[in-house]
N, C-alpha and C positions, 0 to 999 in steps of 0.2 A: 504494500500500500504506500502511496506517495501523498505527502502533504506539502504543496508548494507555497500555499498562502492560506491565511485565515481571513474570513470576512466577519467583521464585528458589528453587532447591533448594541445599542445602548442598554437594552434589557439584559444582555449577556454580561456586560461589565458589572451591572448591579448584582446579578445572581452570584457571580464569582466573588465580588466584594463581600457579600453576605457570608461566604464561606472562607473569608480571609485570604483570597487569592487575587493577585493583581494581574492585569493583562500582560505585563512584561514577563511575568513568570511563565505564563502559557506560551507566549511567543518564544521565550528562551528555551522552553522544553521542546517545542516543535523544531526550532532551528538546530538544536543539539542532535536531533535525529537518533535518539537513544530511547525509544519508547516501544511499548508492546501494545497491541490492539486486541480488544475483546468486544463482544456484543452481548448486551443484556437481553434475555428472552422477552422481557416486558417492553423493550424498546428496539425492535428489530431493524428499524429504519435509521438508527443512529449507531455510531461506534463510540467506544471509550478508549482513549489513549492514556496509558499509565507510564509515567517516567519522571526523571529528575529535572528540577528547575536548575537554573545556573547556580543556585545556592545549595544544590543537592537535596532539596526537599522533594519527596516523592508525592506527586499529585495525580489525580484522575480527572480527566476532562471529557465530558460528553460532547460529541461533534455531530452535526447534521450535514448531510451532503448537499452540494449545490449542483447546478447543471454541469459544471466542470468537475471531473472526477479527482482532480488534484487540489481543488479549493473546497474548504470546509468552513462551517459556521459553528463556533463554540456556543453551547447552550448553557452549561453550568459546569462547575468543577468542585472538588473537595480534596482534603488531605486523604490520600489513599488509605484504605483499611489494611489491616495486616494481611488479609487474604489477597487483596489486590497487589500488595507489595511482593508477596510470595510469587504470585503469577508473573509479575514483572521480572523478578530475578530468574525464574525458570525459563521464561520466553526470551528475554533479551540477552542474558549472559550465556 
């Protein structure tokens, strides 16, 4: 899977801030290109990327596809759960 660019909406920024995540952390995680991808069964039209921010914080971000398969729209994000971190370490490393 490829993520070339993120398209941001004001509501996405707000949801991320509610979870203590800044846009720069998500952008940094994506640019770092060290993330694992998963899909939650309740949200099959979205993907979740799990990976480290530039400060090494492991976060999970839900992304919605756009018409371009390399451009994604962040929906929300959170500090990764222990299970998500384990999945990341298994998949990425």
